[in-house]
Structure formats: C-alpha cells, structure tokens
N, C-alpha and C positions, 0 to 999 in steps of 0.2 A: 504494500500500500504506500502511496506517496504521502507527503506531508499534507495534513488537512488544512483547509482555509477557515473552516468554521466548526465549532464544537457545539453540540446539543446535549443537554444532560439527560433528559427523559423523553420517551416517545410522545408523550402528550404535550410537550413544549410547542409553543407557536413561534418562538424566536430562538436563534442560536447566536453565538458570540464569535466575531472575527478574531482569528489568532495569528494573522500575518500582517506585516506592514504593507501599506500601499495597495490595498485591494481596490481594483479599478472596475468600473462598470463594464459589463460584458464578460467578466471572468466566470468560467465554468468551475464553480467551487466544489471541492471534495468536502463533504460534511460528514462528521463522525458523531454518532450517538454514544456517549461515554458509558451509559447504563449497560449496554450490551455489545458495544464495539461494532455495531452495524454501521453502514455508511450509505450515502445517497448523494446525488448531484443536484446543484441548484445554481442558477445564473444570477449573479449580482446585477441589479438594475441601476445602481449608482455607485460612485466611489464611497467606500465606507472605512473609517479609521479602525485600527486595531483596538480591540476591547469593546467595540460598539456592537449593537444587536442588529440582526437581519430577520425580517419576517419570513417564516418558513411556508406560510400560506397567506392568502388574503385575509386581512383583519379589518373589520368594519368599525367605524367610529362607535365608541361605547362598549365594544367587546373587551372581555378579559384577555390579558396577555399572560401567557404561561412560560415560566423559566424555572429550571430546577424542579419541575413538576409542581410548582407553587404559583399561586396568583400573585403577580408582581405589580399589577395596576391595570389601567385600561387605555385603549387608544382614544386620542382626542380627535383624530381624523382617520379616514380610510388609509390603510397601508397595504400596498400590493406585495405579493410574494416577491422576494428578492430585494425589497427596498429597505433603506436604513430606518431603524426605529430607535428614537432617542427622545430627548426632552421636548423637541419641537412637535412631536406627534403622539406622545404618551405621557401619562401622569399617574401618580399614586391615587389610590382610592381613599386614603386617609383624610384628605382635605380637598 
C-alpha cells in the first residue's frame, strides 16, 4: 500500500483528516480507515491543508458531522464529497 493522503477513524465517519502537505484539488486520494485498515479512493475537490477535514460524502446544511465515530458538530452549509470542511462551513452544537 502507498502512503495514505487521508485517515478515517471509523466506518460511520463522514469526514477524514488530510495527512500530507500540499494536497491539491484533483488529487486521487488513498484513504485508510484506521479501525480496520481498509482503504478506498476519493478525489479532492479543492486544495486542503494538512490536518484539515475532507467530506467523505455529501453533507447537507444542519446535518451531523461524524469523526472518531462521534458527533463533532454540524454543517453550516452544504458540503460536497471531497470538499474541505472547516470553521467556514461547520460549527459545534454546543452554542
């Protein structure tokens, strides 16, 4: 297996984390699910910095975002599969 571009913790997660520097739009990413070491491919739709999240599927505004198998917040706007998910389009449910 080559070096992964994206790590996903659990099968139910809707986002994964970029683990390489300089990820560019159009990259065919190797994505690894750490829970069972399975992998899949996904195309990055935009440049995404290391440590930031990528939507694994389309997420509609108001929907729950899942990471580590846990609810980490909700989408503020629609996020398409392969797009950057960060503070500009996601928020905590705490306030």
